[in-house]
C-alpha positions in Angstrom: -116.2 -83.2 -89.1 -119.2 -81.0 -89.8 -119.3 -78.4 -92.5 -116.2 -79.4 -94.5 -113.1 -81.3 -93.6 -111.0 -79.9 -90.8 -108.0 -81.4 -89.1 -108.0 -85.1 -88.6 -109.4 -85.3 -85.1 -109.7 -88.7 -83.5 -110.9 -89.6 -80.0 -109.5 -92.4 -77.9 -110.1 -93.8 -74.4 -106.9 -94.0 -72.4 -105.9 -95.3 -69.0 -104.9 -93.3 -66.0 -102.0 -91.0 -66.6 -99.8 -89.4 -63.9 -100.5 -85.8 -63.3 -98.5 -83.2 -61.5 -99.5 -82.2 -58.0 -98.4 -78.8 -56.7 -94.9 -79.0 -55.4 -94.6 -82.8 -56.0 -91.4 -84.2 -57.4 -92.0 -86.5 -60.4 -89.7 -89.1 -61.8 -86.5 -88.6 -63.8 -86.8 -85.9 -66.4 -89.9 -84.4 -64.8 -90.3 -81.1 -63.1 -91.7 -79.6 -60.0 -95.0 -77.7 -60.4 -94.6 -74.1 -59.2 -97.2 -73.4 -56.5 -97.2 -69.6 -56.8 -99.0 -69.7 -53.5 -102.1 -71.0 -55.0 -104.1 -74.3 -54.8 -105.0 -76.6 -57.7 -108.7 -77.5 -58.1 -108.6 -78.8 -61.7 -106.0 -80.7 -63.5 -105.4 -81.6 -67.1 -102.7 -82.9 -69.4 -101.8 -82.3 -73.0 -99.3 -84.1 -75.1 -98.3 -82.2 -78.3 -96.1 -83.7 -81.0 -94.6 -81.7 -83.8 -92.2 -82.3 -86.7 -91.5 -85.8 -85.4 -90.5 -84.4 -82.0 -92.9 -84.4 -79.1 -94.4 -81.3 -77.7 -96.0 -81.8 -74.3 -98.3 -79.5 -72.4 -97.3 -81.0 -69.0 -100.1 -79.7 -66.9 -103.0 -77.3 -66.9 -104.1 -76.0 -63.5 -106.9 -73.8 -62.5 -105.6 -71.6 -59.7 -108.2 -70.9 -57.0 -107.0 -67.3 -56.8 -107.9 -65.8 -60.1 -105.2 -65.1 -62.7 -107.1 -62.5 -64.7 -107.0 -62.5 -68.4 -105.6 -59.5 -70.2 -108.1 -57.0 -71.4 -108.2 -57.0 -75.1 -109.6 -54.2 -77.3 -110.3 -53.7 -80.9 -109.0 -50.3 -81.7 -110.2 -48.0 -84.5 -108.5 -44.8 -85.7 -111.4 -43.0 -87.3 -111.4 -39.2 -87.4 -114.6 -37.1 -87.1 -116.2 -36.0 -90.3 -116.3 -39.5 -91.7 -119.6 -41.3 -92.4 -119.2 -44.6 -90.4 -121.3 -47.5 -91.4 -122.7 -49.9 -88.9 -120.2 -50.4 -86.2 -121.7 -53.5 -84.6 -119.7 -55.3 -82.0 -120.2 -58.6 -83.7 -117.8 -60.7 -81.6 -119.3 -63.3 -79.3 -119.6 -61.9 -75.7 -116.4 -62.5 -73.8 -113.2 -60.9 -72.8 -113.4 -58.3 -75.5 -114.5 -54.7 -75.5 -114.4 -52.5 -78.5 -112.6 -49.2 -78.5 -113.1 -46.3 -80.9 -110.4 -43.6 -81.0 -112.0 -40.2 -81.2 -110.6 -36.7 -81.5 -111.9 -33.7 -79.6 -115.2 -32.3 -81.1 -114.9 -30.7 -84.5 -117.8 -28.3 -84.9 -119.9 -28.9 -88.0 -119.5 -25.2 -89.0 -116.9 -24.1 -86.6 -116.9 -22.5 -83.2 -118.0 -19.0 -82.5 -117.0 -16.6 -79.8 -119.3 -14.2 -77.9 -117.9 -11.6 -75.5 -120.6 -12.3 -73.0 -120.9 -16.1 -73.3 -117.3 -17.1 -74.2 -116.9 -20.1 -76.6 -119.8 -22.0 -78.1 -119.3 -25.5 -79.7 -121.5 -27.4 -82.1 -121.5 -31.1 -81.1 -123.9 -32.3 -83.7 -121.5 -34.6 -85.6 -119.9 -35.9 -82.4 -123.3 -36.6 -80.9 -124.3 -38.7 -83.9 -121.0 -40.6 -83.9 -121.1 -41.5 -80.2 -124.8 -42.3 -80.4 -123.9 -44.8 -83.1 -121.2 -46.4 -80.9 -123.6 -46.6 -78.0 -126.3 -48.2 -80.2 -123.8 -50.9 -81.1 -122.6 -51.3 -77.5 -119.1 -50.0 -78.1 -117.0 -48.0 -75.7 -114.8 -45.2 -77.1 -111.2 -44.7 -76.3 -111.3 -40.9 -76.5 -108.1 -39.1 -77.4 -108.4 -35.4 -76.4 -106.8 -33.9 -79.5 -107.6 -31.5 -82.3 -108.2 -27.8 -82.7 -111.8 -27.0 -83.5 -111.9 -24.4 -86.2 -108.2 -23.7 -85.6 -109.1 -22.0 -82.3 -106.2 -23.5 -80.3 -102.8 -22.5 -81.5 -100.4 -22.3 -78.4 -100.7 -24.0 -75.1 -98.2 -21.7 -73.5 -101.0 -19.1 -73.8 -102.7 -19.3 -70.4 -106.1 -18.2 -71.9 -106.0 -21.1 -74.3 -105.1 -23.5 -71.5 -108.1 -22.5 -69.5 -110.3 -22.6 -72.6 -109.1 -26.2 -73.3 -109.9 -27.2 -69.7 -113.4 -25.8 -70.1 -113.9 -27.6 -73.4 -112.8 -30.9 -71.8 -115.1 -30.3 -68.9 -118.0 -29.4 -71.2 -117.4 -32.5 -73.2 -117.4 -34.8 -70.2 -120.5 -33.2 -68.7 -122.4 -33.4 -72.0 -121.9 -37.2 -72.4 -122.4 -38.0 -68.7 -125.7 -36.2 -69.1 -126.4 -38.1 -72.3 -125.3 -41.6 -71.4 -124.8 -41.6 -67.6 -121.6 -41.7 -65.5 -121.6 -45.5 -65.3 -121.1 -45.7 -69.1 -118.7 -42.7 -69.6 -116.5 -43.9 -66.7 -115.7 -46.9 -68.8 -114.1 -44.8 -71.5 -110.4 -44.5 -71.7 -109.6 -40.8 -72.1 -106.1 -40.4 -73.5 -103.6 -37.6 -74.5 -102.8 -36.4 -78.0 -101.8 -39.4 -80.1 -98.1 -40.0 -80.4 -97.0 -36.5 -79.4 -93.3 -37.1 -80.2 -94.4 -37.4 -83.9 -95.4 -33.7 -83.7 -98.6 -34.0 -85.7 -100.4 -31.3 -83.8 -102.8 -29.8 -86.4 -101.0 -26.5 -86.6 -100.9 -26.1 -82.8 -97.5 -24.9 -81.5 -96.7 -27.6 -78.9 -93.6 -27.0 -76.9 -92.7 -29.2 -73.9 -94.1 -26.7 -71.5 -97.2 -26.3 -73.7 -97.8 -30.0 -73.8 -97.6 -30.3 -70.0 -100.1 -27.4 -69.7 -102.3 -29.2 -72.2 -102.2 -32.4 -70.1 -103.1 -30.5 -66.9 -106.0 -29.0 -68.7 -107.2 -32.4 -69.8 -106.8 -33.8 -66.3 -108.5 -31.0 -64.4 -111.3 -30.7 -67.0 -112.2 -34.4 -66.4 -111.6 -34.3 -62.7 -113.8 -31.3 -62.0 -116.6 -33.1 -63.9 -116.1 -36.5 -62.1 -113.1 -38.1 -60.3 -114.4 -41.4 -61.8 -113.2 -40.4 -65.3 -109.8 -41.9 -66.1 -107.0 -40.3 -68.2 -103.8 -41.8 -69.4 -101.0 -41.3 -71.9 -98.8 -40.4 -73.7 -99.6 -43.1 -76.3 -96.2 -43.1 -78.1 -93.1 -45.2 -78.8 -91.1 -44.3 -75.6 -87.7 -44.5 -77.3 -84.8 -44.3 -74.7 -83.9 -40.8 -73.7 -83.0 -38.3 -75.1 -85.4 -39.5 -77.8 -89.2 -39.2 -77.2 -88.8 -36.0 -75.1 -92.5 -35.4 -74.7 -93.1 -38.9 -73.4 -90.5 -38.7 -70.7 -91.3 -35.1 -69.8 -94.9 -36.1 -69.2 -94.0 -38.9 -66.8 -91.6 -36.6 -65.0 -94.3 -33.9 -64.7 -96.9 -36.4 -63.4 -94.4 -37.9 -61.0 -93.1 -34.7 -59.3 -94.0 -31.7 -61.5 -96.3 -28.8 -60.6 -99.9 -28.9 -61.6 -100.7 -25.8 -63.7 -104.1 -25.3 -62.1 -103.7 -26.4 -58.5 -100.0 -25.8 -57.8 -99.7 -29.2 -56.2 -96.7 -31.5 -56.8 -97.6 -34.4 -59.1 -100.4 -34.9 -61.5 -102.6 -37.9 -61.8 -101.8 -40.5 -64.4 -104.4 -43.3 -64.4 -102.6 -45.5 -66.9 -99.4 -45.4 -68.9 -100.0 -46.0 -72.6 -97.3 -46.9 -75.0 -97.0 -48.1 -78.6 -94.6 -51.0 -79.1 -94.7 -52.9 -82.4 -93.0 -56.1 -83.4 -91.0 -55.5 -86.6 -92.3 -58.8 -87.8 -91.5 -60.6 -84.5 -94.0 -61.6 -81.9 -91.7 -61.7 -78.9 -90.0 -58.4 -79.8 -93.1 -56.6 -78.7 -92.9 -57.9 -75.2 -89.1 -57.5 -75.0 -89.4 -53.8 -75.9 -92.2 -53.3 -73.4 -90.2 -54.9 -70.6 -87.1 -52.8 -71.3 -89.1 -49.5 -71.4 -91.2 -50.3 -68.3 -88.1 -51.3 -66.4 -86.6 -47.9 -67.3 -89.8 -46.1 -66.3 -89.9 -47.9 -62.9 -86.2 -46.9 -62.3 -86.8 -43.3 -63.1 -90.3 -42.9 -61.7 -90.8 -45.4 -58.8 -94.2 -44.0 -58.0 -95.5 -45.5 -61.2 -94.5 -49.1 -60.4 -98.1 -50.1 -59.8 -99.7 -47.9 -62.5 -101.6 -49.9 -65.1 -99.9 -50.2 -68.4 -101.6 -50.2 -71.8 -99.9 -51.1 -75.1 -102.8 -49.9 -77.3 -100.8 -50.4 -80.5 -99.2 -53.8 -80.1 -99.1 -54.6 -83.8 -96.7 -57.1 -85.4 -95.5 -54.5 -87.9 -95.6 -50.8 -88.4 -97.3 -49.2 -91.4 -101.0 -50.2 -91.6 -101.4 -49.6 -95.3 -98.2 -51.5 -96.3 -99.5 -54.6 -98.1 -98.2 -57.9 -96.7 -99.4 -61.3 -97.9 -99.4 -62.6 -94.3 -101.8 -59.9 -93.2 -104.5 -61.4 -95.5 -104.9 -64.8 -93.9 -104.5 -67.0 -90.9 -100.8 -66.2 -90.5 -101.8 -62.8 -89.1 -104.6 -64.3 -87.0 -102.3 -66.9 -85.4 -99.6 -64.3 -84.7 -102.1 -62.0 -82.9 -103.1 -65.0 -80.7 -99.5 -65.8 -80.1 -98.7 -62.2 -79.0 -101.7 -62.3 -76.6 -100.6 -65.7 -75.2 -97.1 -64.4 -74.6 -98.3 -61.4 -72.7 -100.8 -63.5 -70.7 -98.3 -66.1 -69.8 -95.1 -64.1 -69.4 -96.4 -60.9 -67.9 -99.9 -61.1 -66.5 -99.7 -64.5 -64.9 -96.1 -64.2 -63.9 -95.8 -62.8 -60.4 -92.1 -62.4 -60.7 -92.6 -59.6 -63.2 -93.4 -56.3 -61.4 -95.5 -54.9 -64.2 -99.2 -54.2 -63.9 -100.0 -55.0 -67.6 -103.7 -54.1 -68.0 -104.6 -53.8 -71.7 -103.4 -54.9 -75.1 -104.8 -53.6 -78.4 -104.0 -53.9 -82.1 -104.4 -50.8 -84.2 -105.9 -52.7 -87.1 -109.5 -51.5 -87.7 -108.7 -49.3 -90.7 -110.6 -49.7 -93.9 -108.5 -51.2 -96.7 -108.5 -49.9 -100.2 -107.9 -51.1 -103.7 -105.9 -52.9 -104.9 -105.2 -54.5 -101.5 -108.5 -55.4 -99.9 -107.0 -58.2 -97.7 -103.3 -57.5 -97.4 -103.3 -54.3 -95.2 -103.4 -54.2 -91.4 -107.1 -54.4 -91.1 -109.8 -56.6 -89.5 -111.9 -56.6 -92.6 -111.4 -56.6 -96.3 -113.2 -53.6 -97.9 -114.5 -53.7 -101.5 -115.8 -50.5 -103.0 -118.3 -51.9 -105.5 -118.8 -49.2 -108.1 -120.7 -51.1 -110.7 -124.0 -51.0 -108.8 -126.6 -48.2 -108.6 -125.8 -46.7 -106.3 -122.3 -47.9 -105.6 -121.9 -49.7 -102.3 -119.3 -51.1 -99.9 -118.9 -54.7 -98.8 -116.8 -55.7 -95.8 -115.5 -59.3 -95.4 -114.3 -60.7 -92.1 -110.7 -61.6 -92.2 -109.3 -64.5 -90.2 -107.7 -62.1 -87.6 -111.2 -60.9 -86.7 -112.5 -64.5 -86.6 -109.6 -65.3 -84.2 -110.9 -62.5 -81.9 -114.1 -64.5 -81.8 -112.3 -67.6 -80.7 -110.4 -65.6 -78.0 -113.8 -64.3 -76.8 -114.7 -67.8 -75.7 -112.0 -67.7 -73.1 -113.2 -67.1 -69.5 -111.7 -64.9 -66.8 -109.7 -67.6 -64.9 -106.6 -68.9 -66.5 -105.6 -72.5 -66.5 -101.9 -72.7 -66.0 -100.4 -74.5 -69.1 -96.9 -75.3 -70.3 -95.6 -76.9 -73.4 -92.5 -79.1 -73.4 -90.4 -80.8 -76.1 -88.2 -83.7 -75.3 -89.2 -83.3 -71.7 -87.8 -79.7 -71.7 -90.4 -77.0 -70.8 -90.6 -74.3 -73.4 -91.5 -70.7 -73.0 -94.1 -68.9 -75.1 -91.6 -68.0 -77.9 -92.0 -71.2 -79.9 -94.1 -72.4 -82.8 -96.7 -74.2 -80.7 -98.4 -72.5 -77.7 -101.6 -72.6 -75.7 -104.0 -70.4 -73.8 -106.6 -72.1 -71.5 -109.3 -71.0 -69.1 -112.0 -72.4 -66.9 -115.4 -71.2 -65.7 -116.8 -72.6 -62.5 -120.6 -72.4 -61.9 -121.8 -69.6 -59.7 -125.4 -70.7 -59.4 -127.5 -73.9 -59.8 -128.5 -72.7 -63.3 -124.8 -72.2 -64.3 -122.5 -74.9 -65.5 -118.8 -75.7 -65.7 -116.8 -75.1 -68.9 -113.2 -75.0 -70.1 -111.6 -73.5 -73.2 -108.3 -74.4 -74.7 -106.9 -72.4 -77.6 -103.8 -73.9 -79.4 -101.9 -71.9 -81.9 -99.3 -73.0 -84.5 -97.5 -69.9 -85.6 -94.1 -69.1 -87.0 -94.8 -65.3 -86.8 -95.2 -63.8 -90.2 -94.0 -66.9 -92.0 -96.5 -69.4 -93.5 -95.4 -72.9 -94.5 -97.9 -74.3 -97.0 -96.6 -77.9 -96.8 -95.7 -78.1 -93.1 -98.0 -79.3 -90.4 -97.9 -80.0 -86.6 -98.9 -83.4 -85.4 -100.6 -82.9 -82.0 -101.7 -85.4 -79.4 -104.0 -83.6 -76.9 -105.0 -85.4 -73.8 -107.5 -83.9 -71.4 -107.9 -85.2 -67.8 -109.6 -84.2 -64.6 -112.8 -82.9 -65.9 -115.2 -82.7 -63.0 -118.5 -84.5 -63.1 -121.4 -82.6 -64.7 -124.5 -83.2 -66.7 -124.4 -83.6 -70.5 -120.6 -83.0 -70.9 -119.8 -82.4 -74.5 -116.8 -81.0 -76.4 -116.6 -79.0 -79.6 -113.6 -78.1 -81.8 -113.3 -75.1 -84.1 -110.4 -74.9 -86.5 -108.9 -72.2 -88.6 -106.2 -72.5 -91.4 -105.4 -71.1 -94.8 -106.8 -74.1 -96.7 -110.3 -74.0 -95.2 -110.8 -70.5 -93.7 -109.3 -67.9 -96.0 -111.6 -65.5 -97.9 -108.5 -64.0 -99.5 -107.6 -67.5 -100.9 -111.1 -67.6 -102.5 -110.6 -64.2 -103.9 -107.3 -65.2 -105.4 -108.8 -68.4 -106.9 -111.5 -66.3 -108.5 -109.0 -64.1 -110.3 -108.9 -61.2 -107.8 -112.1 -59.5 -109.1 -112.2 -55.8 -108.5 -116.0 -55.7 -108.2 -117.0 -59.2 -107.1 -120.5 -60.5 -107.9 -123.1 -61.5 -105.4 -122.2 -65.1 -105.9 -118.4 -64.4 -105.5 -119.1 -62.6 -102.2 -121.1 -65.6 -101.1 -118.2 -67.8 -101.8 -115.8 -65.6 -99.9 -118.1 -65.3 -96.9 -118.4 -69.1 -96.8 -114.7 -69.2 -95.8 -115.0 -66.7 -93.0 -115.9 -69.0 -90.1 -113.8 -71.7 -88.5 -114.5 -75.3 -89.4 -116.6 -76.6 -86.5 -117.0 -80.2 -85.5 -120.5 -81.0 -84.1 -120.8 -81.4 -80.3 -119.8 -84.9 -79.1 -120.2 -86.5 -75.7 -117.1 -86.6 -73.5 -115.9 -90.2 -73.3 -116.6 -92.3 -70.3 -114.3 -91.4 -67.4 -114.3 -87.8 -68.6 -111.0 -88.3 -70.4 -110.4 -87.1 -73.9 -107.7 -87.7 -76.4 -107.5 -85.9 -79.7 -105.0 -86.2 -82.6 -105.4 -83.1 -84.8 -102.9 -82.4 -87.6 -102.4 -78.6 -87.5 -101.3 -76.6 -90.5 -98.7 -74.0 -90.0 -100.2 -71.5 -89.3 -103.5 -72.5 -87.7 -105.7 -72.2 -84.6 -107.5 -74.9 -82.8 -110.1 -74.2 -80.1 -111.4 -77.0 -77.8 -114.5 -76.1 -75.8 -115.7 -78.5 -73.1 -119.0 -77.7 -71.5 -121.4 -79.2 -69.0 -125.1 -78.6 -69.8 -126.6 -75.7 -67.8 -130.1 -76.1 -66.5 -131.4 -73.1 -68.4 -131.8 -72.5 -72.1 -130.0 -69.8 -73.9 -131.4 -66.3 -73.4 -133.2 -64.3 -75.9 -131.4 -62.5 -78.8 -132.1 -58.8 -78.6 -131.5 -55.6 -80.6 -132.0 -57.3 -84.0 -131.6 -54.8 -86.9 -131.8 -55.2 -90.6 -129.6 -52.8 -92.5 -129.5 -52.3 -96.3 -126.4 -53.4 -98.1 -127.3 -53.3 -101.8 -130.1 -54.6 -104.0 -131.0 -58.1 -102.9 -128.7 -58.1 -99.9 -129.3 -57.2 -96.3 -127.1 -57.1 -93.1 -128.6 -58.5 -89.9 -126.9 -57.6 -86.6 -128.0 -58.4 -83.1 -126.9 -58.4 -79.5 -126.1 -61.4 -77.3 -126.1 -59.5 -74.0 -129.0 -61.5 -72.7 -128.1 -64.9 -74.3 -126.1 -65.8 -71.2 -124.1 -68.8 -72.6 -120.8 -69.2 -74.3 -121.6 -72.8 -75.1 -123.4 -71.9 -78.3 -123.3 -74.0 -81.5 -124.8 -71.3 -83.8 -127.4 -68.7 -84.3 -130.4 -69.7 -86.3 -131.6 -66.9 -88.7 -135.1 -67.2 -90.1 -136.9 -65.3 -92.8 -140.5 -64.9 -93.7 -142.1 -62.8 -96.5 -145.4 -62.6 -94.7 -144.4 -62.7 -91.1 -146.2 -66.1 -90.6 -144.2 -68.9 -92.0 -140.5 -68.7 -91.3 -137.7 -70.6 -93.0 -134.1 -70.9 -91.8 -131.6 -69.1 -94.0 -128.4 -69.6 -92.2 -126.4 -72.7 -93.2 -122.9 -72.9 -91.6 -122.6 -72.7 -87.8 -121.5 -69.3 -86.7 -121.4 -67.6 -83.3 -120.8 -64.1 -84.7 -123.6 -61.6 -84.2 -123.7 -60.5 -87.8 -125.1 -62.2 -90.9 -125.3 -61.1 -94.5 -128.4 -62.4 -96.2 -127.8 -62.6 -100.0 -130.1 -65.1 -101.5 -129.9 -66.2 -105.1 -133.5 -65.0 -105.6 -132.5 -61.5 -104.4 -135.8 -61.4 -102.4 -135.0 -59.8 -99.0 -138.1 -57.8 -98.2 -139.9 -59.5 -95.2 -139.5 -60.4 -91.6 -136.4 -61.7 -89.8 -135.8 -63.3 -86.4 -132.8 -64.9 -84.7 -132.3 -67.3 -81.8 -129.3 -68.9 -80.2 -128.8 -72.7 -80.4 -126.6 -74.3 -77.7 -124.4 -77.4 -77.9 -127.4 -79.6 -76.9 -129.5 -78.3 -79.8 -131.7 -76.3 -77.4 -133.0 -73.1 -78.8 -133.4 -69.9 -76.9 -136.3 -67.5 -77.4 -136.4 -65.9 -80.8 -135.7 -62.2 -81.0 -138.6 -59.9 -81.7 -139.1 -60.0 -85.5 -138.0 -57.0 -87.5 -139.5 -56.0 -90.9 -137.1 -55.0 -93.7 -138.6 -53.4 -96.8 -136.2 -53.0 -99.7 -136.5 -49.6 -101.4 -135.6 -49.6 -105.1 -132.7 -47.4 -105.9 -133.6 -44.4 -108.1 -132.4 -44.5 -111.7 -131.7 -48.2 -111.9 -132.0 -51.7 -110.5 
């Protein structure tokens, strides 16, 4: 096992095992494979054993008709007027897009009114904010909310309704002109966040006013471009008579009268709701199914409307410190929730729900004294003993898990887990998500990804493990077939545990930050050739909780593409943040990125040590010498480097008044 000791993974050659054919009856105690009208083109078999009782993943099928993966978003809740740092999308390229939640434009010095020209808005701050997102290849989820300079007070006032429509239209035209319709049409415009919580910034919002406001949002976007999508209401959807604004909006869009056109019905491009788990993974899905069933009964026109749960968190209260939020417990539970939705909703044709997007509302910035234990993706340290003070962010295991999920491809392999020959659903301790990629050109190559989770929801069991036997069959022939495992648990991959062992320092030193960052990445085993016969057996011992990713790749003809958009950003004295884009790398079968440094731009030396496929690296050498040139290249599983990025020069500027 490279870079530390991970789970005890052993390989073995095995004889031919029976596999399940579609619709074929097996022997006693077996099952019939559901065809779902699709044909099998790839087969595999897993055997999983846990707690002295066997877990079996009886078959994994690639279905020729695509079972699409759920769209997954990282969701921020950052109001305007803040000073965001680098917002790099540092996940490996994959299923994930990054969403920023943004309010309506708040003018830098207010809005002013002219009798001849009407309203005038200052977009300076919003321009800078959205430019920063664009620079980091992020797409905003744009909530149309707020009252610039307190201008909007009552949406039963027809004049204000028209002014709001004009503002929304102005906003859309501005950013289509700035970024292009192709980019802006990917944004999710959404209604005022959680309207039934009545946090309306001193706007008087009756039910009638809320519906007028929605029509103004809809028509403001539509008159700019029909390609812009709008959804809502982004709230809890408690059963009636609770959540009156949620249900009123659906009724209005279903058969109400459009304020501007007089037509019956108003467009609703997606239904967004917030359902959280109260500490239980399956409870999120159970609530969604109950609510969506009621929506379909009351409003049958919305049966095929896409559904977003853009706050599918395991527990309410982002700032409430919970030990499990600090480590792999949270990471494994997030993967479990995603697997439940993918297997029980998205890939289940018997469920008449068009579930399109799942998001966790967890990109807040934590604060002292709980840098790790809040509902965040990173641990934030405000380091006040440097000149000037600075902020350090550490990647928590939940964000690392997002990187593992990003290695999944768009075609799901049908997988089931069984125990004592009884097929289990996804509401158990052990589960799996699997995908396949078939080559689309001679330069492309086959690959499969299997992500196994061991999760007891919010509970961690320090002395409990899961013995797993994982058997892989049916891999098609291909050049240079190799497999890689990446493993995450609380013993090996917990920056919080390192922080605890160091005595919970309030202002960690550079060396202490280095120690914590050394625990950010999964433990990766170096690429190994697939055994003869293309059959693989692994025997990992999984901690509870933990995540294990198996990646099997055939060697593509081409080398990895070039790393682009490399930037060097100051962190503090003797430390620099490097961030880059993988948009042209073109391969998911990457072992690591090699980061090189040169003081003179001529002789370069590697500075990265542990393998990592994240697009961000903190360079913090013991010498504190960081001024010089940097370049980065991708290294694939066959040790083939891609082209280095264009080098960038970083020149450290001494802080005034001190070191």
